[in-house]
KEFI-844962 format. One record per residue (C-alpha): chain; residue in three letters; z, x, y; residue number from 1. Coordinates in pm, whole numbers. Example, Ala and Ser with C-alpha at 12.3 -4.5 7.8 and 13.67 -1.06 7.14 Angstrom:
2
SITE  chain  res      pz      px      py    n
SITE      A  Ala     780    1230    -450    1
SITE      A  Ser     714    1367    -106    2
This chain:
79
SITE  chain  res      pz      px      py    n
SITE      A  Met    2299    4237   -4351    1
SITE      A  Lys    2396    3917   -4529    2
SITE      A  Ser    2442    3598   -4334    3
SITE      A  Phe    2690    3314   -4367    4
SITE      A  Pro    2577    2988   -4521    5
SITE      A  Leu    2542    2771   -4213    6
SITE      A  Ser    2667    2460   -4394    7
SITE      A  Arg    3000    2628   -4473    8
SITE      A  Val    3050    2722   -4108    9
SITE      A  Ile    2961    2371   -3988   10
SITE      A  Val    3205    2211   -4234   11
SITE      A  Thr    3476    2451   -4117   12
SITE      A  Trp    3422    2354   -3752   13
SITE      A  Val    3397    1981   -3825   14
SITE      A  Cys    3731    1993   -4006   15
SITE      A  Phe    3896    2127   -3690   16
SITE      A  Val    3864    1779   -3534   17
SITE      A  Pro    4105    1602   -3772   18
SITE      A  Leu    4338    1903   -3758   19
SITE      A  Ala    4353    1876   -3379   20
SITE      A  Phe    4404    1499   -3395   21
SITE      A  Leu    4684    1534   -3650   22
SITE      A  Asn    4846    1804   -3439   23
SITE      A  Gly    4846    1571   -3136   24
SITE      A  Val    4992    1281   -3332   25
SITE      A  Ile    5270    1499   -3473   26
SITE      A  Arg    5348    1633   -3124   27
SITE      A  Asp    5371    1286   -2972   28
SITE      A  Lys    5562    1120   -3253   29
SITE      A  Val    5795    1398   -3366   30
SITE      A  Tyr    5902    1662   -3119   31
SITE      A  Arg    5786    1568   -2768   32
SITE      A  Ser    6086    1343   -2715   33
SITE      A  Leu    6317    1618   -2844   34
SITE      A  Val    6192    1913   -2640   35
SITE      A  Gly    5998    1770   -2345   36
SITE      A  Glu    5628    1770   -2255   37
SITE      A  Leu    5581    2137   -2162   38
SITE      A  Arg    5766    2278   -2464   39
SITE      A  Ala    5592    2027   -2693   40
SITE      A  His    5255    2142   -2557   41
SITE      A  Gln    5349    2505   -2621   42
SITE      A  Ile    5464    2433   -2975   43
SITE      A  Ser    5154    2226   -3040   44
SITE      A  Thr    4927    2504   -2915   45
SITE      A  Ala    5095    2760   -3142   46
SITE      A  Leu    5078    2527   -3443   47
SITE      A  Ala    4713    2441   -3378   48
SITE      A  Ser    4620    2809   -3345   49
SITE      A  Ala    4794    2891   -3673   50
SITE      A  Ala    4638    2592   -3849   51
SITE      A  Phe    4288    2680   -3724   52
SITE      A  Phe    4329    3041   -3830   53
SITE      A  Cys    4455    2945   -4177   54
SITE      A  Trp    4179    2688   -4226   55
SITE      A  Ala    3903    2925   -4113   56
SITE      A  Ser    4044    3203   -4332   57
SITE      A  Phe    4055    2971   -4632   58
SITE      A  Met    3704    2836   -4578   59
SITE      A  Leu    3530    3163   -4491   60
SITE      A  Lys    3725    3420   -4696   61
SITE      A  Lys    3454    3476   -4957   62
SITE      A  Glu    3176    3509   -4699   63
SITE      A  Val    3372    3759   -4488   64
SITE      A  Ala    3461    3965   -4797   65
SITE      A  Arg    3090    4012   -4874   66
SITE      A  Leu    3009    4161   -4533   67
SITE      A  Asp    3030    4530   -4468   68
SITE      A  Lys    3246    4673   -4189   69
SITE      A  Thr    2952    4726   -3949   70
SITE      A  Ser    2839    4366   -3985   71
SITE      A  Leu    3186    4237   -3913   72
SITE      A  Leu    3215    4450   -3601   73
SITE      A  Leu    2875    4339   -3476   74
SITE      A  Ser    2955    3973   -3538   75
SITE      A  Ala    3277    4011   -3339   76
SITE      A  Gly    3087    4154   -3043   77
SITE      A  Gln    3233    4501   -3075   78
SITE      A  Arg    3052    4823   -3135   79
């Protein structure tokens, strides 16, 4: 079983902080006044989830591709 380079994972997680900050700024400055607080929060949550998924996929694509199917299932907590 091959393991992920820990530095790559840490960089991926650290980069989530500016993504979350930018998401909040965009929500407050752009569409909160147009759609209201609740809808803005819902939109922001969907955008943040998509951005986090895309960023993690981009950063960890090569490492995930090297793992076999059993390793991926075990790392996801499934058996």
